[in-house]
C-alpha positions as CSV (number, residue, x, y, z in Angstrom):
1,M,-57.8,-11.7,147.0
2,A,-54.9,-10.0,145.2
3,S,-55.8,-7.1,143.0
4,R,-52.9,-7.6,140.7
5,R,-53.0,-10.4,138.1
6,M,-50.1,-12.7,137.2
7,G,-48.4,-11.7,134.0
8,L,-45.9,-13.3,131.7
9,K,-43.1,-11.0,133.0
10,H,-43.7,-12.3,136.5
11,V,-43.4,-15.9,135.3
12,E,-40.3,-15.1,133.2
13,A,-38.6,-13.4,136.1
14,F,-39.4,-16.2,138.5
15,R,-38.0,-18.8,136.0
16,A,-34.9,-16.8,135.4
17,V,-34.2,-16.4,139.1
18,F,-34.9,-20.1,139.8
19,Q,-32.6,-21.3,137.0
20,T,-29.7,-18.8,137.7
21,G,-30.0,-18.7,141.5
22,S,-29.4,-15.0,141.4
23,M,-31.6,-11.9,140.8
24,T,-28.6,-10.2,139.3
25,Q,-28.0,-13.0,136.8
26,A,-31.7,-13.1,136.1
27,A,-31.7,-9.4,135.4
28,R,-28.9,-9.8,132.9
29,R,-30.7,-12.7,131.1
30,M,-33.9,-10.6,130.8
31,H,-32.0,-7.4,129.9
32,T,-33.4,-5.4,132.8
33,S,-32.3,-4.2,136.3
34,Q,-31.9,-6.2,139.5
35,P,-34.5,-4.0,141.3
36,Q,-37.0,-4.7,138.6
37,I,-36.5,-8.5,139.0
38,S,-36.8,-8.1,142.8
39,R,-40.0,-6.1,142.3
40,L,-41.5,-8.8,140.0
41,I,-40.7,-11.6,142.3
42,G,-42.2,-9.7,145.2
43,Q,-45.4,-9.1,143.2
44,L,-45.5,-12.7,142.2
45,E,-45.3,-13.9,145.8
46,A,-48.1,-11.6,146.7
47,I,-50.2,-12.8,143.8
48,T,-49.7,-16.5,144.5
49,Q,-49.6,-16.0,148.3
50,L,-46.6,-18.3,148.3
51,P,-43.1,-17.8,149.6
52,L,-41.2,-18.8,146.5
53,F,-37.6,-18.1,147.7
54,D,-35.8,-18.3,151.0
55,R,-33.7,-15.2,151.4
56,S,-32.1,-16.1,154.8
57,G,-28.4,-16.3,155.3
58,G,-27.7,-13.9,152.4
59,R,-28.4,-16.6,149.8
60,L,-31.4,-17.1,147.5
61,R,-32.8,-20.6,147.6
62,P,-36.2,-21.8,146.2
63,T,-38.6,-23.0,148.8
64,V,-40.5,-26.3,148.6
65,D,-43.5,-24.3,147.3
66,G,-41.2,-22.4,144.9
67,S,-39.9,-25.7,143.5
68,R,-43.4,-27.1,143.0
69,F,-44.4,-23.9,141.3
70,F,-41.4,-24.1,139.0
71,Q,-42.5,-27.5,137.9
72,E,-45.8,-26.1,136.8
73,V,-44.1,-23.1,135.1
74,E,-41.9,-25.5,133.1
75,K,-45.0,-27.3,131.9
76,T,-46.4,-24.0,130.6
77,F,-43.1,-23.2,128.9
78,I,-43.0,-26.6,127.3
79,G,-46.5,-26.0,126.0
80,L,-45.4,-22.6,124.6
81,A,-42.5,-24.3,122.9
82,G,-45.0,-26.7,121.4
83,L,-47.1,-23.8,120.2
84,E,-44.0,-22.2,118.6
85,A,-43.2,-25.5,116.8
86,S,-46.8,-25.8,115.7
87,A,-46.6,-22.2,114.3
88,A,-43.4,-23.0,112.5
89,S,-45.0,-26.1,111.0
90,I,-48.0,-24.1,109.8
91,R,-45.6,-21.5,108.3
92,S,-43.8,-24.2,106.3
93,F,-47.0,-25.9,105.4
94,G,-46.1,-29.0,107.4
95,M,-48.5,-31.9,106.6
96,G,-50.2,-29.8,104.0
97,R,-51.7,-31.4,100.9
98,L,-51.9,-30.0,97.4
99,S,-53.6,-31.5,94.4
100,V,-52.5,-30.2,91.0
101,A,-53.9,-31.2,87.6
102,A,-52.2,-30.8,84.2
103,M,-52.3,-32.0,80.6
104,P,-49.8,-34.8,80.0
105,R,-47.4,-32.5,78.2
106,L,-47.1,-30.3,81.2
107,A,-47.6,-32.9,83.9
108,G,-44.8,-35.1,82.8
109,G,-42.2,-32.4,82.5
110,L,-42.9,-28.9,83.7
111,L,-45.2,-29.7,86.6
112,T,-42.8,-32.4,88.0
113,H,-40.0,-29.9,87.9
114,I,-42.1,-27.4,89.8
115,A,-43.1,-30.0,92.4
116,A,-39.5,-31.2,92.8
117,R,-38.2,-27.6,93.4
118,F,-41.1,-26.9,95.8
119,K,-40.4,-30.0,97.8
120,I,-36.8,-29.0,98.4
121,D,-38.0,-26.0,100.4
122,Y,-41.2,-27.6,101.8
123,P,-40.4,-31.3,102.2
124,H,-43.5,-32.1,104.3
125,V,-46.1,-31.0,101.8
126,M,-47.8,-33.9,100.0
127,I,-48.2,-33.0,96.3
128,S,-50.7,-35.1,94.2
129,I,-50.4,-34.7,90.4
130,R,-53.3,-35.6,88.2
131,S,-52.8,-35.9,84.4
132,G,-55.6,-35.8,81.9
133,T,-57.0,-34.2,78.8
134,A,-57.7,-30.4,78.7
135,S,-61.4,-31.0,79.5
136,A,-60.5,-33.3,82.4
137,V,-58.1,-30.8,83.9
138,H,-60.8,-28.1,83.5
139,D,-63.4,-30.3,85.2
140,W,-61.1,-31.3,88.1
141,V,-60.2,-27.7,88.8
142,S,-63.7,-26.2,88.3
143,S,-65.3,-28.8,90.7
144,G,-62.6,-28.2,93.3
145,L,-61.4,-31.8,93.1
146,C,-57.9,-30.3,92.4
147,D,-56.6,-27.2,94.0
148,M,-55.1,-25.8,90.8
149,G,-54.1,-26.8,87.3
150,L,-51.6,-26.1,84.5
151,A,-53.1,-25.9,81.0
152,M,-52.5,-24.7,77.5
153,L,-55.6,-22.7,76.4
154,Y,-56.6,-22.0,72.8
155,D,-59.6,-19.9,73.6
156,E,-61.4,-18.3,76.6
157,V,-62.7,-20.8,79.1
158,A,-65.5,-20.5,81.7
159,G,-65.9,-22.1,85.1
160,V,-62.4,-21.5,86.3
161,N,-60.2,-18.6,87.3
162,V,-57.4,-18.2,84.7
163,E,-54.1,-16.6,85.4
164,P,-52.1,-16.4,82.2
165,V,-48.3,-16.9,82.6
166,L,-47.0,-17.1,79.0
167,K,-48.6,-16.3,75.6
168,T,-47.2,-17.8,72.4
169,K,-48.3,-19.2,69.1
170,C,-48.7,-22.7,67.5
171,V,-46.2,-23.8,64.9
172,A,-46.4,-26.0,61.8
173,I,-44.5,-29.3,62.0
174,M,-43.3,-31.5,59.1
175,P,-40.9,-34.4,58.5
176,R,-37.4,-33.4,57.6
177,G,-37.0,-33.0,53.8
178,H,-40.7,-32.2,53.3
179,R,-41.3,-29.7,50.5
180,L,-43.0,-27.2,52.9
181,A,-39.7,-27.0,54.9
182,Q,-38.4,-24.7,52.1
183,K,-40.8,-21.9,53.2
184,K,-39.9,-19.6,56.1
185,T,-43.6,-19.2,57.1
186,L,-46.5,-21.4,56.3
187,R,-50.1,-20.3,55.6
188,P,-53.4,-22.2,55.2
189,A,-53.0,-22.4,51.4
190,D,-49.8,-24.3,51.8
191,F,-51.7,-27.2,53.3
192,A,-54.2,-27.7,50.5
193,D,-54.6,-31.4,49.8
194,E,-51.7,-32.2,52.2
195,A,-51.8,-35.3,54.4
196,F,-52.6,-33.8,57.8
197,I,-52.3,-35.3,61.4
198,S,-55.2,-33.8,63.3
199,F,-56.0,-33.6,67.0
200,A,-59.0,-35.6,68.1
201,T,-62.4,-34.2,67.3
202,G,-63.8,-32.1,70.1
203,S,-60.5,-30.9,71.4
204,P,-60.0,-27.1,71.6
205,L,-57.1,-27.0,69.2
206,H,-58.9,-29.3,66.7
207,D,-61.9,-27.0,66.6
208,R,-59.7,-23.8,66.3
209,I,-57.7,-25.2,63.4
210,D,-60.7,-26.6,61.6
211,T,-62.4,-23.2,61.8
212,M,-59.4,-21.4,60.5
213,F,-59.0,-23.7,57.4
214,A,-62.7,-23.6,56.7
215,Q,-62.6,-19.8,56.8
216,A,-59.6,-19.9,54.4
217,G,-61.4,-22.3,52.1
218,V,-58.6,-24.8,52.3
219,T,-59.2,-28.6,52.3
220,R,-56.7,-30.9,53.9
221,R,-56.5,-34.7,53.8
222,I,-56.9,-35.9,57.4
223,V,-55.0,-39.2,57.6
224,A,-54.9,-39.6,61.4
225,E,-56.3,-38.2,64.6
226,T,-55.0,-38.4,68.1
227,D,-55.5,-36.5,71.4
228,L,-51.8,-36.5,72.4
229,G,-49.2,-34.0,71.1
230,A,-46.5,-36.6,71.4
231,S,-48.5,-38.9,69.1
232,V,-49.0,-36.1,66.6
233,C,-45.2,-35.5,66.5
234,A,-44.4,-39.2,66.2
235,L,-46.8,-39.6,63.2
236,V,-45.3,-36.5,61.6
237,S,-41.8,-37.8,62.2
238,A,-42.8,-41.1,60.6
239,G,-43.7,-39.2,57.4
240,L,-47.4,-39.7,57.6
241,G,-48.2,-36.0,57.2
242,V,-47.9,-32.5,58.6
243,S,-49.6,-30.7,61.4
244,I,-50.0,-27.6,63.6
245,I,-49.2,-28.0,67.2
246,N,-48.4,-26.0,70.4
247,P,-44.7,-24.9,70.5
248,V,-44.0,-26.8,73.8
249,A,-44.7,-30.2,72.2
250,A,-42.9,-29.2,69.0
251,H,-39.8,-28.2,71.0
252,D,-39.8,-31.2,73.2
253,E,-40.3,-33.7,70.4
254,S,-38.1,-32.1,67.7
255,A,-34.8,-32.6,69.5
256,G,-33.0,-35.4,67.8
257,A,-36.1,-36.4,65.8
258,A,-36.9,-36.3,62.1
259,L,-39.1,-33.3,62.7
260,I,-38.8,-29.6,61.9
261,T,-40.9,-26.6,62.7
262,R,-41.9,-23.4,60.9
263,P,-43.9,-20.4,62.0
264,F,-47.6,-20.4,60.9
265,S,-49.8,-17.5,59.9
266,P,-52.4,-16.4,60.8
267,A,-51.4,-16.9,64.4
268,V,-53.1,-19.7,66.4
269,P,-52.5,-18.3,69.9
270,V,-51.9,-20.5,72.9
271,T,-51.9,-19.3,76.5
272,I,-50.0,-21.3,79.1
273,A,-51.9,-20.6,82.3
274,L,-52.6,-21.5,85.9
275,L,-56.2,-22.5,86.6
276,Y,-58.0,-22.2,90.0
277,P,-61.4,-23.1,91.2
278,P,-63.9,-20.3,90.6
279,Y,-65.1,-19.7,94.1
280,A,-62.6,-21.1,96.6
281,A,-60.3,-18.7,98.4
282,R,-56.6,-19.5,97.7
283,S,-54.6,-20.7,100.7
284,R,-51.1,-19.7,101.4
285,L,-50.0,-23.1,100.2
286,I,-51.6,-22.6,96.8
287,D,-50.1,-19.0,96.6
288,A,-46.6,-20.3,97.4
289,F,-46.8,-23.2,94.9
290,S,-48.1,-20.7,92.2
291,E,-45.1,-18.5,92.8
292,Y,-42.8,-21.4,92.2
293,A,-44.8,-22.4,89.1
294,R,-44.6,-18.9,87.6
295,K,-40.9,-18.7,88.1
296,I,-40.0,-22.1,86.8
297,M,-42.4,-21.8,83.8
298,S,-40.7,-18.5,82.9
299,E,-37.2,-20.2,83.2
300,E,-38.0,-23.4,81.3
301,L,-40.2,-21.9,78.6
302,G,-38.0,-18.9,77.9
303,Y,-37.3,-20.3,74.5
304,L,-40.9,-19.4,73.5
305,G,-40.0,-15.8,73.4
306,R,-37.0,-16.3,71.2
């Protein structure tokens, strides 16, 4: 029994000699010396106890046993190539799946832009987008049904890991020509007895705004409620009343519409954040998508800082 064990260098040297027909050429291919190649081949023949090359007549020819051994060697190298391809697929998240939740305002615009940019670099990743209310997004992420989420937060939330990306403030919106448009900044007292479009009862922004007006002792006339920012903006544009809304919705809906915005004080803060399940470890795929999300959110929401 041979005391030396077969190593990768032995096999690589044998393969190079078999393919080039020359120990000198094999040495060049492997960036080593011809005596080293000769030594490796000799060791391999001793280990396998097979004559792999016929050296008679001054020429190097593979023996029958050498040719059969080469066939097995090629199977191994094909397997190694398959492993390299598998590693490359894992690196590029081949056949990976990612489920992301967002509120409609973010899902229909920002999230689709993030997903489209991500798919350019990682085309084999399957991205599933779920759209729902703030509470639905929270539940999907906290339960692990979705890998991550995008949300606008108006207060601290429990049950998820929150990574703030941008912090901004809500704005007041009103129809063009409304008397309040003459003011540079609006305050709760300016809304006394005004027709007001409210977010649906139970939503975080509804509760935050109601508390603020109650503390200021100001009564509004609630003429409509809705759970969609787009609907709030549409009702305000139609002249039904005024409202307070996140600046993303105000910006998206005010372009070309009969709608104008004004700063509001005291500030109603809103945080645009990435949400993650509370206990699950983040995969490389989630980290990579999050990096794209942060970059694109900063690019596309840069107007919030102006």
